[in-house]
TORGUMI-59006 format. One record per atom (N, C-alpha, C): residue number from 1; residue in three letters; x, y, z. Coordinates in Angstrom, 2 decimals. Example, Ala and Ser with C-alpha at 12.3 -4.5 7.8 and 13.67 -1.06 7.14 Angstrom:
<recs>
1 / ALA / 13.19 / -5.69 / 7.80
1 / ALA / 12.30 / -4.50 / 7.80
1 / ALA / 13.20 / -3.30 / 7.80
2 / SER / 12.85 / -2.25 / 7.08
2 / SER / 13.67 / -1.06 / 7.14
2 / SER / 12.90 / 0.03 / 7.87
</recs>
This chain:
<recs>
1 / UNK / 63.93 / 22.70 / 19.42
1 / UNK / 62.87 / 23.47 / 18.79
1 / UNK / 62.14 / 22.64 / 17.75
2 / UNK / 62.90 / 21.91 / 16.90
2 / UNK / 62.27 / 21.08 / 15.88
2 / UNK / 61.43 / 19.99 / 16.53
3 / UNK / 61.95 / 19.45 / 17.64
3 / UNK / 61.23 / 18.39 / 18.34
3 / UNK / 59.90 / 18.92 / 18.89
4 / UNK / 59.89 / 20.14 / 19.43
4 / UNK / 58.67 / 20.75 / 19.95
4 / UNK / 57.65 / 20.97 / 18.84
5 / UNK / 58.12 / 21.45 / 17.70
5 / UNK / 57.21 / 21.67 / 16.57
5 / UNK / 56.62 / 20.35 / 16.08
6 / UNK / 57.45 / 19.30 / 16.07
6 / UNK / 56.96 / 17.99 / 15.65
6 / UNK / 55.88 / 17.49 / 16.61
7 / UNK / 56.11 / 17.65 / 17.89
7 / UNK / 55.12 / 17.21 / 18.89
7 / UNK / 53.83 / 18.00 / 18.73
8 / UNK / 53.93 / 19.31 / 18.55
8 / UNK / 52.74 / 20.15 / 18.35
8 / UNK / 52.01 / 19.72 / 17.09
9 / UNK / 52.75 / 19.48 / 16.01
9 / UNK / 52.13 / 19.05 / 14.75
9 / UNK / 51.42 / 17.72 / 14.93
10 / UNK / 52.03 / 16.79 / 15.65
10 / UNK / 51.40 / 15.49 / 15.88
10 / UNK / 50.13 / 15.63 / 16.73
11 / UNK / 50.20 / 16.50 / 17.73
11 / UNK / 49.01 / 16.72 / 18.56
11 / UNK / 47.87 / 17.28 / 17.73
12 / UNK / 48.17 / 18.28 / 16.90
12 / UNK / 47.12 / 18.88 / 16.07
12 / UNK / 46.62 / 17.90 / 15.02
13 / UNK / 47.48 / 17.08 / 14.47
13 / UNK / 47.02 / 16.11 / 13.48
13 / UNK / 46.11 / 15.09 / 14.14
14 / UNK / 46.38 / 14.74 / 15.38
14 / UNK / 45.51 / 13.83 / 16.12
14 / UNK / 44.16 / 14.46 / 16.40
15 / UNK / 44.15 / 15.75 / 16.72
15 / UNK / 42.90 / 16.45 / 16.97
15 / UNK / 42.06 / 16.50 / 15.71
16 / UNK / 42.66 / 16.78 / 14.59
16 / UNK / 41.94 / 16.84 / 13.33
16 / UNK / 41.37 / 15.47 / 13.00
17 / UNK / 42.13 / 14.42 / 13.24
17 / UNK / 41.66 / 13.07 / 12.93
17 / UNK / 40.44 / 12.72 / 13.77
18 / UNK / 40.44 / 13.12 / 15.05
18 / UNK / 39.30 / 12.83 / 15.89
18 / UNK / 38.08 / 13.57 / 15.37
19 / UNK / 38.23 / 14.83 / 14.99
19 / UNK / 37.11 / 15.59 / 14.46
19 / UNK / 36.63 / 14.97 / 13.16
20 / UNK / 37.55 / 14.61 / 12.30
20 / UNK / 37.17 / 14.02 / 11.01
20 / UNK / 36.41 / 12.72 / 11.25
21 / UNK / 36.83 / 11.91 / 12.23
21 / UNK / 36.14 / 10.67 / 12.54
21 / UNK / 34.73 / 10.93 / 13.03
22 / UNK / 34.57 / 11.92 / 13.91
22 / UNK / 33.24 / 12.25 / 14.41
22 / UNK / 32.33 / 12.69 / 13.26
23 / UNK / 32.85 / 13.53 / 12.40
23 / UNK / 32.04 / 14.02 / 11.28
23 / UNK / 31.73 / 12.89 / 10.31
24 / UNK / 32.71 / 12.08 / 9.97
24 / UNK / 32.43 / 10.98 / 9.05
24 / UNK / 31.48 / 9.96 / 9.68
25 / UNK / 31.59 / 9.73 / 10.99
25 / UNK / 30.66 / 8.82 / 11.66
25 / UNK / 29.25 / 9.42 / 11.70
26 / UNK / 29.14 / 10.72 / 11.89
26 / UNK / 27.83 / 11.37 / 11.87
26 / UNK / 27.23 / 11.30 / 10.46
27 / UNK / 28.06 / 11.47 / 9.44
27 / UNK / 27.57 / 11.35 / 8.06
27 / UNK / 27.04 / 9.94 / 7.81
28 / UNK / 27.76 / 8.94 / 8.29
28 / UNK / 27.32 / 7.55 / 8.12
28 / UNK / 26.02 / 7.31 / 8.88
29 / UNK / 25.91 / 7.83 / 10.10
29 / UNK / 24.69 / 7.67 / 10.90
29 / UNK / 23.51 / 8.36 / 10.22
30 / UNK / 23.75 / 9.52 / 9.64
30 / UNK / 22.72 / 10.26 / 8.92
30 / UNK / 22.23 / 9.47 / 7.71
31 / UNK / 23.17 / 8.88 / 6.96
31 / UNK / 22.79 / 8.06 / 5.81
31 / UNK / 22.00 / 6.82 / 6.25
32 / UNK / 22.37 / 6.25 / 7.39
32 / UNK / 21.63 / 5.11 / 7.92
32 / UNK / 20.20 / 5.53 / 8.27
33 / UNK / 20.05 / 6.69 / 8.90
33 / UNK / 18.72 / 7.21 / 9.22
33 / UNK / 17.87 / 7.33 / 7.95
34 / UNK / 18.44 / 7.90 / 6.90
34 / UNK / 17.71 / 8.08 / 5.64
34 / UNK / 17.29 / 6.73 / 5.06
35 / UNK / 18.22 / 5.77 / 5.06
35 / UNK / 17.90 / 4.45 / 4.52
35 / UNK / 16.81 / 3.76 / 5.34
36 / UNK / 16.89 / 3.86 / 6.66
36 / UNK / 15.87 / 3.26 / 7.52
36 / UNK / 14.51 / 3.90 / 7.27
37 / UNK / 14.49 / 5.23 / 7.09
37 / UNK / 13.23 / 5.92 / 6.83
37 / UNK / 12.60 / 5.44 / 5.52
38 / UNK / 13.42 / 5.35 / 4.49
38 / UNK / 12.91 / 4.95 / 3.17
38 / UNK / 12.37 / 3.52 / 3.16
39 / UNK / 12.95 / 2.64 / 3.98
39 / UNK / 12.55 / 1.23 / 3.98
39 / UNK / 11.64 / 0.86 / 5.14
40 / UNK / 11.15 / 1.85 / 5.88
40 / UNK / 10.28 / 1.60 / 7.03
40 / UNK / 10.91 / 0.63 / 8.02
41 / UNK / 12.18 / 0.81 / 8.28
41 / UNK / 12.91 / -0.08 / 9.18
41 / UNK / 12.73 / 0.40 / 10.62
42 / UNK / 12.17 / -0.46 / 11.49
42 / UNK / 11.97 / -0.05 / 12.88
42 / UNK / 13.27 / 0.22 / 13.63
43 / UNK / 14.40 / -0.19 / 13.07
43 / UNK / 15.69 / 0.12 / 13.70
43 / UNK / 15.98 / 1.61 / 13.72
44 / UNK / 15.22 / 2.40 / 12.96
44 / UNK / 15.44 / 3.85 / 12.95
44 / UNK / 15.28 / 4.43 / 14.35
45 / UNK / 14.38 / 3.84 / 15.15
45 / UNK / 14.19 / 4.35 / 16.51
45 / UNK / 15.41 / 4.12 / 17.39
46 / UNK / 16.21 / 3.11 / 17.06
46 / UNK / 17.42 / 2.83 / 17.82
46 / UNK / 18.53 / 3.85 / 17.57
47 / UNK / 18.32 / 4.75 / 16.61
47 / UNK / 19.33 / 5.77 / 16.32
47 / UNK / 19.20 / 6.98 / 17.24
48 / UNK / 18.13 / 7.03 / 18.03
48 / UNK / 17.87 / 8.14 / 18.94
48 / UNK / 18.23 / 7.74 / 20.36
49 / UNK / 18.74 / 8.69 / 21.14
49 / UNK / 18.96 / 8.42 / 22.56
49 / UNK / 17.59 / 8.42 / 23.26
50 / UNK / 17.46 / 7.71 / 24.36
50 / UNK / 16.17 / 7.69 / 25.08
50 / UNK / 15.74 / 9.07 / 25.57
51 / UNK / 16.71 / 9.97 / 25.74
51 / UNK / 16.40 / 11.30 / 26.25
51 / UNK / 16.48 / 12.37 / 25.15
52 / UNK / 16.37 / 11.94 / 23.90
52 / UNK / 16.48 / 12.88 / 22.78
52 / UNK / 15.48 / 14.03 / 22.94
53 / UNK / 15.97 / 15.25 / 22.74
53 / UNK / 15.12 / 16.44 / 22.79
53 / UNK / 14.59 / 16.72 / 21.39
54 / UNK / 13.28 / 16.60 / 21.23
54 / UNK / 12.65 / 16.78 / 19.91
54 / UNK / 11.73 / 17.98 / 19.97
55 / UNK / 11.90 / 18.88 / 19.00
55 / UNK / 11.07 / 20.08 / 18.92
55 / UNK / 10.63 / 20.30 / 17.48
56 / UNK / 9.34 / 20.54 / 17.32
56 / UNK / 8.80 / 20.98 / 16.04
56 / UNK / 8.47 / 22.46 / 16.21
57 / UNK / 8.94 / 23.28 / 15.28
57 / UNK / 8.59 / 24.69 / 15.28
57 / UNK / 7.66 / 24.92 / 14.10
58 / UNK / 6.42 / 25.27 / 14.40
58 / UNK / 5.44 / 25.55 / 13.36
58 / UNK / 5.50 / 27.03 / 13.05
59 / UNK / 5.49 / 27.38 / 11.76
59 / UNK / 5.55 / 28.78 / 11.37
59 / UNK / 4.55 / 29.06 / 10.26
60 / UNK / 3.86 / 30.19 / 10.39
60 / UNK / 2.95 / 30.62 / 9.33
60 / UNK / 3.59 / 31.71 / 8.47
61 / UNK / 4.89 / 31.91 / 8.66
61 / UNK / 5.61 / 32.93 / 7.91
61 / UNK / 5.78 / 34.21 / 8.71
62 / UNK / 4.92 / 34.40 / 9.70
62 / UNK / 4.99 / 35.58 / 10.55
62 / UNK / 5.26 / 35.20 / 11.99
63 / UNK / 4.53 / 34.21 / 12.46
63 / UNK / 4.63 / 33.77 / 13.85
63 / UNK / 5.13 / 32.33 / 13.90
64 / UNK / 5.67 / 31.97 / 15.06
64 / UNK / 6.13 / 30.59 / 15.25
64 / UNK / 5.57 / 30.05 / 16.56
65 / UNK / 5.48 / 28.73 / 16.62
65 / UNK / 5.10 / 28.06 / 17.85
65 / UNK / 5.95 / 26.83 / 18.00
66 / UNK / 6.72 / 26.75 / 19.09
66 / UNK / 7.55 / 25.58 / 19.38
66 / UNK / 6.72 / 24.54 / 20.13
67 / UNK / 6.82 / 23.31 / 19.65
67 / UNK / 6.10 / 22.21 / 20.29
67 / UNK / 7.12 / 21.11 / 20.61
68 / UNK / 7.48 / 20.98 / 21.90
68 / UNK / 8.36 / 19.87 / 22.28
68 / UNK / 7.59 / 18.56 / 22.20
69 / UNK / 8.26 / 17.52 / 21.73
69 / UNK / 7.64 / 16.20 / 21.59
69 / UNK / 8.45 / 15.22 / 22.44
70 / UNK / 7.83 / 14.64 / 23.46
70 / UNK / 8.55 / 13.65 / 24.27
70 / UNK / 8.99 / 12.47 / 23.40
71 / UNK / 10.12 / 11.89 / 23.72
71 / UNK / 10.65 / 10.78 / 22.94
71 / UNK / 9.66 / 9.62 / 22.85
72 / UNK / 8.94 / 9.33 / 23.92
72 / UNK / 7.94 / 8.25 / 23.89
72 / UNK / 6.85 / 8.53 / 22.87
73 / UNK / 6.38 / 9.76 / 22.81
73 / UNK / 5.35 / 10.14 / 21.84
73 / UNK / 5.89 / 10.07 / 20.43
74 / UNK / 7.13 / 10.54 / 20.26
74 / UNK / 7.76 / 10.50 / 18.94
74 / UNK / 7.94 / 9.05 / 18.49
75 / UNK / 8.37 / 8.19 / 19.39
75 / UNK / 8.54 / 6.77 / 19.07
75 / UNK / 7.21 / 6.15 / 18.63
76 / UNK / 6.14 / 6.49 / 19.33
76 / UNK / 4.82 / 5.95 / 18.97
76 / UNK / 4.41 / 6.44 / 17.59
77 / UNK / 4.65 / 7.71 / 17.31
77 / UNK / 4.30 / 8.29 / 16.02
77 / UNK / 5.09 / 7.62 / 14.89
78 / UNK / 6.38 / 7.42 / 15.10
78 / UNK / 7.24 / 6.80 / 14.09
78 / UNK / 6.87 / 5.32 / 13.93
79 / UNK / 6.61 / 4.64 / 15.02
79 / UNK / 6.21 / 3.23 / 14.95
79 / UNK / 4.93 / 3.07 / 14.14
80 / UNK / 3.98 / 3.97 / 14.34
80 / UNK / 2.72 / 3.92 / 13.57
80 / UNK / 3.01 / 4.13 / 12.09
81 / UNK / 3.83 / 5.12 / 11.77
81 / UNK / 4.17 / 5.38 / 10.36
81 / UNK / 4.88 / 4.19 / 9.73
82 / UNK / 5.78 / 3.57 / 10.48
82 / UNK / 6.51 / 2.39 / 9.98
82 / UNK / 5.54 / 1.24 / 9.71
83 / UNK / 4.56 / 1.05 / 10.61
83 / UNK / 3.61 / -0.06 / 10.45
83 / UNK / 2.74 / 0.10 / 9.21
84 / UNK / 2.59 / 1.33 / 8.72
84 / UNK / 1.80 / 1.57 / 7.51
84 / UNK / 2.57 / 1.21 / 6.24
85 / UNK / 3.86 / 0.98 / 6.37
85 / UNK / 4.72 / 0.54 / 5.26
85 / UNK / 4.59 / 1.39 / 3.99
86 / UNK / 4.59 / 2.70 / 4.17
86 / UNK / 4.53 / 3.60 / 3.01
86 / UNK / 5.92 / 4.06 / 2.58
87 / UNK / 6.87 / 3.93 / 3.47
87 / UNK / 8.21 / 4.44 / 3.17
87 / UNK / 8.21 / 5.96 / 3.22
88 / UNK / 9.30 / 6.52 / 3.58
88 / UNK / 9.43 / 7.97 / 3.63
88 / UNK / 10.14 / 8.40 / 2.36
89 / UNK / 9.50 / 9.24 / 1.57
89 / UNK / 10.07 / 9.65 / 0.29
89 / UNK / 10.59 / 11.08 / 0.34
90 / UNK / 10.72 / 11.63 / 1.54
90 / UNK / 11.31 / 12.96 / 1.68
90 / UNK / 12.77 / 12.90 / 1.26
91 / UNK / 13.29 / 14.01 / 0.80
91 / UNK / 14.71 / 14.08 / 0.47
91 / UNK / 15.36 / 15.16 / 1.35
92 / UNK / 16.63 / 14.96 / 1.62
92 / UNK / 17.39 / 15.91 / 2.43
92 / UNK / 18.34 / 16.64 / 1.49
93 / UNK / 18.22 / 17.97 / 1.47
93 / UNK / 19.04 / 18.76 / 0.57
93 / UNK / 20.09 / 19.55 / 1.34
94 / UNK / 21.26 / 19.64 / 0.74
94 / UNK / 22.37 / 20.46 / 1.24
94 / UNK / 22.70 / 20.24 / 2.72
95 / UNK / 22.89 / 18.98 / 3.13
95 / UNK / 23.26 / 18.79 / 4.54
95 / UNK / 24.67 / 19.31 / 4.82
96 / UNK / 24.81 / 19.98 / 5.94
96 / UNK / 26.13 / 20.42 / 6.41
96 / UNK / 26.37 / 19.78 / 7.77
97 / UNK / 27.61 / 19.46 / 8.04
97 / UNK / 28.00 / 18.79 / 9.28
97 / UNK / 29.02 / 19.66 / 9.98
98 / UNK / 28.73 / 20.02 / 11.24
98 / UNK / 29.61 / 20.90 / 12.00
98 / UNK / 29.94 / 20.27 / 13.34
99 / UNK / 31.21 / 20.17 / 13.64
99 / UNK / 31.68 / 19.63 / 14.93
99 / UNK / 31.58 / 20.72 / 15.98
100 / UNK / 30.92 / 20.41 / 17.10
100 / UNK / 30.77 / 21.34 / 18.23
100 / UNK / 31.13 / 20.59 / 19.50
101 / UNK / 32.39 / 20.65 / 19.91
101 / UNK / 32.80 / 19.91 / 21.10
101 / UNK / 32.64 / 18.42 / 20.87
102 / UNK / 31.78 / 17.77 / 21.69
102 / UNK / 31.59 / 16.32 / 21.55
102 / UNK / 30.35 / 15.97 / 20.72
103 / UNK / 29.81 / 16.95 / 20.01
103 / UNK / 28.64 / 16.70 / 19.16
103 / UNK / 28.93 / 17.09 / 17.72
104 / UNK / 28.10 / 16.58 / 16.83
104 / UNK / 28.13 / 16.99 / 15.42
104 / UNK / 26.71 / 17.41 / 15.07
105 / UNK / 26.58 / 18.62 / 14.55
105 / UNK / 25.28 / 19.15 / 14.16
105 / UNK / 25.11 / 19.05 / 12.66
106 / UNK / 23.96 / 18.51 / 12.26
106 / UNK / 23.60 / 18.42 / 10.85
106 / UNK / 22.48 / 19.42 / 10.60
107 / UNK / 22.69 / 20.30 / 9.64
107 / UNK / 21.64 / 21.20 / 9.19
107 / UNK / 21.34 / 20.86 / 7.75
108 / UNK / 20.05 / 20.74 / 7.43
108 / UNK / 19.65 / 20.41 / 6.07
108 / UNK / 18.25 / 20.96 / 5.84
109 / UNK / 17.79 / 20.81 / 4.62
109 / UNK / 16.41 / 21.12 / 4.28
109 / UNK / 15.76 / 19.82 / 3.83
110 / UNK / 14.63 / 19.51 / 4.45
110 / UNK / 13.86 / 18.34 / 4.05
110 / UNK / 12.86 / 18.81 / 3.00
111 / UNK / 12.90 / 18.18 / 1.84
111 / UNK / 11.88 / 18.44 / 0.82
111 / UNK / 10.86 / 17.33 / 0.95
112 / UNK / 9.67 / 17.68 / 1.42
112 / UNK / 8.64 / 16.68 / 1.67
112 / UNK / 7.99 / 16.25 / 0.36
113 / UNK / 7.26 / 15.15 / 0.45
113 / UNK / 6.57 / 14.64 / -0.74
113 / UNK / 5.61 / 15.66 / -1.32
114 / UNK / 5.04 / 16.51 / -0.45
114 / UNK / 4.12 / 17.53 / -0.94
114 / UNK / 4.83 / 18.85 / -1.22
115 / UNK / 6.14 / 18.76 / -1.43
115 / UNK / 6.99 / 19.88 / -1.90
115 / UNK / 7.14 / 21.02 / -0.90
116 / UNK / 7.01 / 20.72 / 0.38
116 / UNK / 7.30 / 21.72 / 1.41
116 / UNK / 8.78 / 21.63 / 1.76
117 / UNK / 9.40 / 22.77 / 1.97
117 / UNK / 10.80 / 22.81 / 2.42
117 / UNK / 10.78 / 23.02 / 3.93
118 / UNK / 11.35 / 22.05 / 4.66
118 / UNK / 11.37 / 22.12 / 6.11
118 / UNK / 12.81 / 22.06 / 6.61
119 / UNK / 13.31 / 23.18 / 7.16
119 / UNK / 14.66 / 23.13 / 7.74
119 / UNK / 14.69 / 22.14 / 8.91
120 / UNK / 15.79 / 21.40 / 9.00
120 / UNK / 15.93 / 20.40 / 10.05
120 / UNK / 17.33 / 20.50 / 10.64
121 / UNK / 17.41 / 20.30 / 11.94
121 / UNK / 18.68 / 20.23 / 12.65
121 / UNK / 18.69 / 18.94 / 13.45
122 / UNK / 19.75 / 18.17 / 13.28
122 / UNK / 19.94 / 16.93 / 14.03
122 / UNK / 21.29 / 17.03 / 14.72
123 / UNK / 21.31 / 16.75 / 16.01
123 / UNK / 22.56 / 16.76 / 16.76
123 / UNK / 22.91 / 15.33 / 17.15
124 / UNK / 24.11 / 14.91 / 16.75
124 / UNK / 24.63 / 13.58 / 17.06
124 / UNK / 25.68 / 13.68 / 18.15
125 / UNK / 25.71 / 12.65 / 19.01
125 / UNK / 26.74 / 12.53 / 20.03
125 / UNK / 26.98 / 11.03 / 20.23
126 / UNK / 28.17 / 10.69 / 20.60
126 / UNK / 28.47 / 9.27 / 20.82
126 / UNK / 27.72 / 8.76 / 22.06
127 / UNK / 27.12 / 7.58 / 21.92
127 / UNK / 26.43 / 6.97 / 23.05
127 / UNK / 27.42 / 6.16 / 23.89
128 / UNK / 26.92 / 5.40 / 24.87
128 / UNK / 27.79 / 4.64 / 25.77
128 / UNK / 28.58 / 3.57 / 25.03
129 / UNK / 28.15 / 3.20 / 23.82
129 / UNK / 28.87 / 2.20 / 23.02
129 / UNK / 29.82 / 2.83 / 22.00
130 / UNK / 29.89 / 4.16 / 22.02
130 / UNK / 30.77 / 4.86 / 21.08
130 / UNK / 30.14 / 5.10 / 19.72
131 / UNK / 28.85 / 4.75 / 19.56
131 / UNK / 28.15 / 4.96 / 18.30
131 / UNK / 27.51 / 6.34 / 18.28
132 / UNK / 27.40 / 6.92 / 17.09
132 / UNK / 26.73 / 8.21 / 16.97
132 / UNK / 25.22 / 8.01 / 17.12
133 / UNK / 24.62 / 8.78 / 18.02
133 / UNK / 23.18 / 8.70 / 18.27
133 / UNK / 22.60 / 10.10 / 18.24
134 / UNK / 21.33 / 10.20 / 17.91
134 / UNK / 20.66 / 11.50 / 17.82
134 / UNK / 20.24 / 11.92 / 19.23
135 / UNK / 20.74 / 13.10 / 19.65
135 / UNK / 20.40 / 13.63 / 20.97
135 / UNK / 19.42 / 14.79 / 20.88
136 / UNK / 19.36 / 15.40 / 19.69
136 / UNK / 18.42 / 16.51 / 19.48
136 / UNK / 17.91 / 16.46 / 18.05
137 / UNK / 16.64 / 16.77 / 17.89
137 / UNK / 16.02 / 16.87 / 16.57
137 / UNK / 15.13 / 18.10 / 16.58
138 / UNK / 15.32 / 18.97 / 15.61
138 / UNK / 14.49 / 20.17 / 15.50
138 / UNK / 14.07 / 20.33 / 14.05
139 / UNK / 12.76 / 20.40 / 13.85
139 / UNK / 12.21 / 20.55 / 12.50
139 / UNK / 11.33 / 21.79 / 12.48
140 / UNK / 11.49 / 22.62 / 11.44
140 / UNK / 10.64 / 23.78 / 11.23
140 / UNK / 9.61 / 23.39 / 10.17
141 / UNK / 8.34 / 23.52 / 10.54
141 / UNK / 7.25 / 23.08 / 9.66
141 / UNK / 6.41 / 24.29 / 9.24
142 / UNK / 6.41 / 24.63 / 7.95
142 / UNK / 5.54 / 25.73 / 7.49
142 / UNK / 4.09 / 25.27 / 7.46
143 / UNK / 3.21 / 26.10 / 7.99
143 / UNK / 1.78 / 25.79 / 8.04
143 / UNK / 0.99 / 27.04 / 7.67
144 / UNK / -0.24 / 26.85 / 7.24
144 / UNK / -1.12 / 27.98 / 6.93
144 / UNK / -1.57 / 28.67 / 8.21
145 / UNK / -1.80 / 27.86 / 9.24
145 / UNK / -2.27 / 28.39 / 10.52
145 / UNK / -1.55 / 27.66 / 11.65
146 / UNK / -1.10 / 28.40 / 12.64
146 / UNK / -0.41 / 27.79 / 13.77
146 / UNK / -1.35 / 26.91 / 14.57
147 / UNK / -0.83 / 25.76 / 15.08
147 / UNK / -1.66 / 24.93 / 15.96
147 / UNK / -1.94 / 25.66 / 17.27
148 / UNK / -3.03 / 25.33 / 17.89
148 / UNK / -3.40 / 26.01 / 19.16
148 / UNK / -2.79 / 25.32 / 20.33
</recs>
């Protein structure tokens, strides 16, 4: 009986360690993303999977409009911003990290330079090299009027 409990305890401790590693690796990847954004580092694009699902949800407070952004378009937009060398001065407030199977979800609020609060969700999953990569990005953008 004691041997069975020991084996069960070891199995559960191993499971917790794997989860803790995924979460700590996602936290490190998230911090890398922030640093790359602040320094206009083109390596930020390497943190996304080629098939990353990106969605912007525009809201006027009453209505919403979801706009999917293909990864190629997003890459072009980010590359243009990086080439302008302005640095991203947004801050991420209250990030939470949640393990969901083989992914880690980050929920936070982005405080933009113009003082808008934009909820953001980033989903990380290990890529073929075992590194945490962004597979989903969802940003809620408050606007005065929804885009057409």
